[in-house]
N, C-alpha and C positions, 0 to 999 in steps of 0.2 A: 232250350238245349240245342246243341250243335246239330244233331240229326233229326230234329223235330220237323214235322210237316208244317208247323205253325211258326217256324223260325222267321224272325224279321229279316227279310232279304235285303233291306236297305242299310243295315248297320252290322258291321262285323263285331265280333267279340272284342277285338283290340280297340275299336272305336268307342265301344261302351265303357271299357275300362279307362281309356284316355279321358273321356268325359267325366268319369267319376274322379279320376286323379285331379282334373282341373277344378272340380268342385271342392275337393279336399284342400287344394292349395289356396283357393279363395277363402275357405273357412279358417285356415291357419293364419290369415292376415289379421284376424280379430285378436284382441288381448287374451281370450280364453282359447287355447289351442288344443284342448282335450277333445278327441273325436272317438266316438263309438259308432262303428258301422255295423248295422244289423241287416240281415236279409238273406234271401236265397239267391246267390250269385251264379248258380248252376256250375260251380267250379268244383270238380272232384280232384283233390290234391293228395289223396292217400295220407301218408305220414311225412310228406315232403317238408323239408326245412323251410320256414317262412321268415326267418330272421338271420341276420349276419352272425356267423360263427367266428369266435376269436379265441386265440390261445393267450395272447398278451395284449395289453391295452394299446401298445404302439404298433402292433402288426395285425393286419386284418386278412382274412381269407375271402375267397369269392363265395357267393351264394352257390351251393352245390348244384341246385337245379337250373339256375339261369345263367351262371357265369358272370353276373353283374356285381360290381363292387358298390358299397354304400357306406354311410357313416354307421358307427356301431349303435346297437341298441342293447341296453343292459336291463335285465329284470332285477329289481331290488330283491335282496334276500328276504325282506319282510312281506313281499307280495305273495298272496295265496295261489300262485300259479306256477306250473313247472316249466323249466327251460326246455324240456323235451316234450314233443307232441306225439300222441298216439292216435290211431284211427282203426276202427274195425273194418273200414272200407279201404281195401288195398288198390282199388282202381283209380285211374286218372282220366281226364278228358282234355279237350283242346282249350278249355278255359283255365287250366292249371297254371300255365306260364304267365298269362296276363295278371292273374290274381297274385301269384308269388312276386312278380315284378312290382306290383302296386304295394304289397306289404313291405318289400325291401326299400323302395324309394320313399315311402311315406312313414316308415317306422311303425307299421301296424302289425299286430299279432293275431293269428287265428286262435280263438279260444277253445274251439272244439278239441277235446283230447288233452287238455292241459290244466283244467280247472277242477276245483273240488266239486264232486258230484258227476264229473264226466272225465275222469282220468284215463279211460280207455277209448275215448272217442266214439261213443255210441252212435248208431245209425240215426240220421235225422229225416230220412225219406224212406218210406215203405211203399213198395209197389208190387203188383202181381209178378213182375218179371225180375225183381231183385231189389235189394236195399242199397242205400248209399248214404254218404255223408256229404252234403252240399252246403 
């Protein structure tokens, strides 16, 4: 985590997310481009939008959180996930922007808070000093 005494002092959060993005780009070169990224990325994003919002197919808005444009991502109506994402964790941290940028540029979705069984974005981390969704 950003304020941890055990923080890796040789790599910034942005560098780690850039390395992850490079790996995803490498994997997308293969014929099977379906990617499921799992893990604790230490990114608290609250209920921030992680995908491009659009009103009409030919006009695209900016990502509200990052100000970056990207190609559209559409969730099929048959998919058992919600277009909206919810989270019990209202806090954010410095890893929020790099993760949202990665989601936008690589057309990835954060599943916490938008799937069957977790429609409210339940906490994933429980500690003595507070809970969070990371």
